[in-house]
C-alpha positions in Angstrom: 1.2 10.3 3.0 4.7 11.5 4.3 5.2 14.1 7.1 8.6 15.6 7.9 10.5 18.6 8.8 12.9 20.9 7.0 15.5 23.3 8.1 17.2 26.2 6.1 20.0 26.0 8.8 20.0 29.8 9.4 22.2 31.2 12.0 19.9 33.7 13.7 20.3 35.4 17.2 17.7 34.6 19.7 15.9 37.8 20.2 15.1 36.9 23.9 18.6 36.2 25.0 20.9 37.6 22.3 22.7 34.3 22.0 24.0 33.4 18.5 24.8 29.7 17.9 28.1 28.9 16.3 28.3 27.1 13.0 29.3 24.0 14.8 26.4 24.2 17.2 23.9 24.8 14.4 25.2 21.7 12.5 25.2 19.5 15.6 21.7 20.7 16.4 20.4 19.7 12.9 21.7 16.2 13.5 19.8 16.0 16.7 16.7 17.2 15.0 16.9 14.6 12.3 17.4 11.7 15.0 14.5 12.9 16.9 12.4 13.3 14.0 12.8 9.6 13.2 12.2 8.7 16.9 8.8 10.4 16.9 7.7 8.8 13.7 8.2 11.5 11.1 8.9 10.2 7.6 11.2 12.9 6.1 14.1 15.2 7.2 15.2 17.8 4.6 17.8 20.4 4.7 18.5 23.5 2.4 21.5 24.3 0.2 23.0 27.8 0.7 26.4 29.1 0.1 26.2 32.4 2.0 26.1 33.5 5.5 24.0 33.3 7.7 23.5 29.6 6.6 25.6 26.6 7.1 24.2 24.0 4.7 26.7 24.4 1.8 27.1 20.6 1.5 23.7 18.9 2.0 25.0 15.4 0.9 27.7 15.5 3.5 25.2 16.4 6.2 22.7 13.9 5.2 25.2 11.1 4.9 26.3 11.8 8.5 22.7 11.7 9.7 21.9 8.7 7.6 24.6 6.7 9.5 22.8 7.5 12.7 19.2 6.6 11.5 17.5 3.7 10.1 14.1 4.6 8.5 13.7 8.4 7.9 14.0 9.6 4.3 16.7 12.2 3.8 15.8 15.0 1.5 16.7 18.6 0.5 14.6 21.6 0.5 16.5 22.8 -2.4 19.3 21.2 -4.5 20.6 24.1 -6.7 20.1 22.7 -10.1 21.4 26.0 -11.6 24.7 26.4 -9.9 25.6 22.8 -9.3 27.0 20.8 -12.1 24.5 18.0 -13.1 27.4 15.5 -13.2 28.3 16.3 -9.6 24.6 16.1 -8.4 24.3 12.6 -10.3 27.3 11.3 -8.5 26.6 12.8 -5.0 23.1 11.8 -4.7 23.6 8.3 -6.2 26.4 7.9 -3.6 24.1 9.0 -0.8 21.5 6.5 -2.2 23.9 3.6 -1.8 25.1 4.6 1.6 21.7 5.0 3.1 20.0 2.1 1.5 17.9 4.2 -0.8 16.6 6.6 1.8 17.0 9.7 -0.3 15.2 11.9 -2.7 15.7 15.6 -3.4 14.0 18.8 -4.3 15.4 20.7 -7.4 15.3 24.4 -7.3 16.9 27.6 -8.3 17.3 28.9 -4.8 16.6 32.5 -3.5 20.0 34.0 -3.4 21.0 36.0 -6.6 24.6 36.4 -6.0 25.3 32.6 -5.9 25.0 32.5 -9.7 28.3 34.5 -10.4 30.1 32.7 -7.4 29.5 29.5 -9.5 30.2 31.0 -12.9 26.6 31.3 -13.9 24.3 34.2 -15.2 21.1 34.6 -13.1 19.3 36.0 -16.1 19.6 32.6 -17.6 18.2 30.8 -14.5 15.2 29.1 -16.0 17.1 28.0 -19.2 19.9 26.6 -17.1 17.5 24.7 -14.8 15.8 23.1 -17.7 19.0 22.1 -19.5 20.8 21.0 -16.4 17.9 18.7 -15.3 17.6 17.1 -18.6 21.2 16.1 -18.5 20.9 14.9 -14.9 18.1 12.6 -15.8 20.2 11.2 -18.7 23.2 10.6 -16.4 20.9 8.6 -14.0 19.0 6.7 -16.7 21.7 5.9 -19.4 24.9 4.1 -18.7 26.7 6.0 -21.4 25.9 9.6 -22.2 26.8 11.7 -25.2 25.6 15.1 -24.7 26.1 18.7 -25.7 24.3 21.9 -24.4 24.6 25.5 -23.9 25.8 25.9 -20.4 28.7 23.3 -19.8 31.2 21.4 -21.8 30.1 18.4 -23.9 30.2 14.9 -22.6 31.4 12.0 -24.8 31.0 8.3 -23.8 30.6 9.4 -20.2 29.4 7.2 -17.4 28.3 8.7 -14.0 29.4 6.6 -11.0 28.2 5.1 -8.9 25.1 4.1 -11.0 21.7 4.6 -9.0 20.9 2.1 -6.4 19.0 -0.9 -7.8 18.8 0.9 -11.1 16.3 3.5 -9.9 17.4 7.0 -9.6 16.4 9.1 -6.4 12.8 10.5 -6.8 12.8 14.1 -7.6 10.6 16.9 -6.6 10.8 20.2 -8.3 10.4 23.1 -5.9 9.2 26.4 -7.0 7.1 29.2 -5.4 6.2 31.4 -8.5 7.7 30.0 -11.6 5.2 28.2 -13.9 8.0 26.9 -16.0 9.1 24.7 -13.2 5.7 23.3 -12.6 5.7 22.6 -16.3 9.1 20.9 -16.0 7.9 18.7 -13.1 4.8 17.7 -15.1 6.7 16.9 -18.3 8.8 14.4 -16.5 6.2 13.0 -14.3 8.1 14.1 -11.3 6.8 15.6 -8.0 5.9 19.3 -7.4 6.6 20.8 -4.0 5.2 24.2 -3.4 7.0 25.6 -0.3 4.1 27.9 0.5 5.1 29.2 4.0 5.2 32.9 2.8 2.3 32.6 0.3 -1.6 32.6 0.5 -3.4 29.4 -0.3 -5.0 31.0 -3.4 -1.5 31.3 -5.1 -0.4 27.7 -4.0 -3.7 26.4 -5.4 -3.0 28.0 -8.8 0.5 26.6 -9.1 -0.5 23.2 -8.0 -3.4 23.2 -10.3 -1.2 24.2 -13.3 1.2 21.3 -12.4 -1.7 18.8 -12.1 -3.3 19.8 -15.4 0.1 19.5 -17.3 0.9 16.2 -15.6 -2.3 14.7 -17.0 -1.6 16.4 -20.4 1.8 14.7 -20.7 0.0 11.2 -20.0 1.5 10.3 -16.6 -2.0 9.7 -15.1 -5.0 11.8 -14.1 -4.5 15.2 -12.6 -5.5 14.1 -9.2 -2.9 11.4 -9.3 0.1 13.8 -9.6 2.6 13.9 -6.9 2.2 17.1 -4.7 4.1 18.3 -1.7 3.6 21.4 0.5 5.6 23.4 3.0 4.2 24.4 6.4 5.2 26.2 9.6 3.9 26.0 13.0 4.7 26.9 16.6 2.8 25.0 19.4 2.2 24.9 23.0 -0.4 23.0 24.9 -2.2 26.3 25.7 -2.8 28.4 22.5 -2.1 31.7 24.3 1.1 30.5 25.6 2.1 29.7 22.1 1.3 33.2 20.9 3.1 34.8 23.7 6.2 32.8 23.4 6.6 32.9 19.6 5.8 36.7 19.2 9.4 38.0 19.8 10.8 35.5 17.5 8.2 36.3 14.8 8.7 40.1 15.2 12.5 39.8 14.9 12.7 37.1 12.2 15.1 38.0 9.3 12.6 37.2 6.7 9.2 38.4 8.0 10.1 40.6 10.9 9.0 44.1 10.5 6.3 43.1 8.0 2.8 42.1 8.6 1.6 41.4 12.1 1.7 37.8 13.4 -2.0 38.0 13.4 -2.2 38.9 9.7 0.6 36.5 8.8 -1.1 33.5 10.3 -4.3 34.4 8.6 -2.7 34.7 5.2 -0.1 31.9 5.2 0.2 28.4 6.5 2.0 29.6 9.7 -0.2 28.2 12.5 0.5 29.4 16.1 -1.5 27.6 18.8 -2.2 24.2 20.2 -1.5 21.0 18.5 -5.2 20.6 18.0 -5.3 24.0 16.1 -2.4 22.8 13.9 -4.3 19.7 13.1 -7.6 21.6 12.3 -5.6 24.0 9.9 -3.7 21.4 8.1 -6.6 19.1 7.5 -7.9 21.9 5.2 -4.9 22.0 2.9 -6.1 19.2 0.7 -9.4 21.1 0.2 -7.3 23.7 -1.8 -4.7 21.5 -3.6 -6.3 18.1 -3.7 -5.0 14.9 -2.0 -1.3 15.2 -1.8 1.7 13.0 -0.8 4.1 15.0 1.4 3.6 17.7 4.1 6.7 19.4 5.4 7.0 21.8 8.4 9.6 24.4 9.3 10.0 24.5 13.1 13.5 25.9 13.8 13.6 29.3 12.1 14.1 32.8 13.6 16.6 31.9 16.4 14.5 29.5 18.4 16.6 27.7 21.0 17.3 24.1 20.4 15.3 22.9 23.5 12.4 24.6 22.1 12.8 23.2 18.6 13.0 19.6 20.0 9.9 20.2 21.8 8.3 21.3 18.7 9.3 18.2 16.9 8.1 16.1 19.7 4.6 17.8 19.6 4.5 17.4 15.9 5.3 13.8 15.8 3.2 12.6 18.8 0.1 14.8 18.8 -0.2 16.3 15.2 1.0 13.9 12.7 -0.8 10.8 13.9 -4.1 12.6 13.6 -3.4 14.1 10.2 -2.1 10.7 8.9 -5.3 8.9 9.9 -7.8 11.6 8.8 -6.1 12.3 5.5 -5.6 8.7 4.6 -9.3 8.0 5.4 -10.4 10.6 2.8 -8.0 9.8 0.1 -9.4 8.0 -3.0 -8.0 4.6 -3.8 -6.5 5.6 -7.0 -4.3 8.4 -5.6 -0.8 7.1 -5.4 1.2 6.8 -2.1 4.1 8.9 -1.4 7.2 7.7 -3.4 9.7 5.5 -1.8 12.8 3.7 -3.0 11.3 0.2 -2.2 8.1 1.0 -4.0 9.8 2.5 -7.2 12.1 -0.6 -7.4 9.1 -2.9 -7.1 7.4 -0.9 -9.9 10.5 -1.1 -12.2 10.8 -4.9 -11.6 7.1 -5.4 -12.4 7.7 -3.5 -15.7 11.2 -4.6 -16.8 12.1 -7.5 -14.6 14.7 -7.9 -11.8 17.6 -5.5 -12.1 21.0 -6.8 -12.8 23.4 -5.0 -10.4 26.6 -6.6 -11.6 29.3 -4.3 -12.6 29.2 -3.4 -16.1 32.5 -3.0 -17.7 31.0 -2.0 -21.1 30.1 1.4 -19.7 31.9 4.6 -21.0 35.6 4.7 -20.5 36.1 8.1 -18.8 39.8 8.0 -19.1 39.8 7.8 -23.0 36.2 8.7 -24.0 35.8 5.3 -25.5 33.6 2.3 -24.7 35.6 -0.7 -23.3 34.9 -2.8 -26.5 36.0 0.2 -28.7 39.3 0.4 -26.7 40.1 -3.2 -27.4 39.9 -2.8 -31.2 
C-alpha cells in the first residue's frame, strides 16, 4: 500500500499571525515538503492544478520535475490534472517527458477540477464538462498506446498521422487514477479502462465515499478487469497531530475556524466526526485510518492533506515527520497483514513494465522512424513514395 501527502498549494493567511506567504515562499515550501516526505519514508507526493489565485500550482509538471531532480524514490503525482481544460496532446507529451526525467516515478489523477471559471479561460464550456472529460481521456490513452494516431472528435481539431513525443518510458504509460467526489460517470470511466479511482473524501462522510467506491468496484468487475475487490482504490485524508491530543485541538482550532473552505461551517467537533479529518495524537490517527478499509475494502493508496489553512511551514514539516515516522509504519504493517493475497499491490512503473514484458515480451526502445510525420501528416514510408 502507498501512503503520501498532497497539497493544493493555497496561499492562505496564518490566522494566528496574519502572515501571508509569497508565491515564491509557497513554491519553495512545497519542494521542501516533498523532500522531507521521501526522507521519512512516504511513497507519494502530489500537487494540485489550479489557474486562479490564491493557488500557485498552474504548472504541475514543472514543479514535479524540479522535485524529481532532488529526490530518488518518491512517486510524483497530481491531485488533479485537468483533463477538461488541458489539451490531451499536451498532457500526453508533458507526463511522458516527466516519466523519462524521473525514471518512471510518475502517475497522475485525472479530474475536472472545482473552479468553474477555468473552463472559459481555456476555451471550454463547463456545461460540457463530463463529455469533454470522456472524449479527452479516450484520446489521451490512444496517444500513449498508439505510435500513430488518426482521430476526430467534438471538442478539438482532428489529428492525422500524429505521433506524440516522447513515447512513454519503456512502452508503459503513466498509471492513471480518476479523481471524482460526486460524479458516477467518472467512476464508470475509471472502471471501463481498468484504471484507478481516487475518491478525495476529505469533505465527505464515509457513507458517500463507500457508495462511490462500491460503484467503481462493481463496474470494474463488470468490464472484466478482475474481481471487484481487486480494483485500484485511493482515498484522501486529513490530519493534525501533536503528541498530546488536547494540544492538537487547541493549536489547530484557529486554523480550522478560519480556513477558506470549511471556516464558518460546521464546528471542528462535528467536522471531525463526519469526515476523515482527524485531530489528535498519532495513535488516534492510526486508529481512525485503520477503519477506512472497513468501509471501502482493501485499497492501494492513502493520501493526506497536511498544509492547508495557513499552517506555518515549520508546523507542516512537523506534521510530515509525525506521519512518516509514527503513523504510516503502523498503518502499513496492520493493513498489509489483513489484505487478502489476491488484492493487487499499489501500481508502480517497475511492476507495470514487468507485467507488460511477461505478456508481450521485452520492449524495444529503439527510436522508430516509421511513426507519424508531424510535419507533413504522412508516415515516413509514405513520404518516400
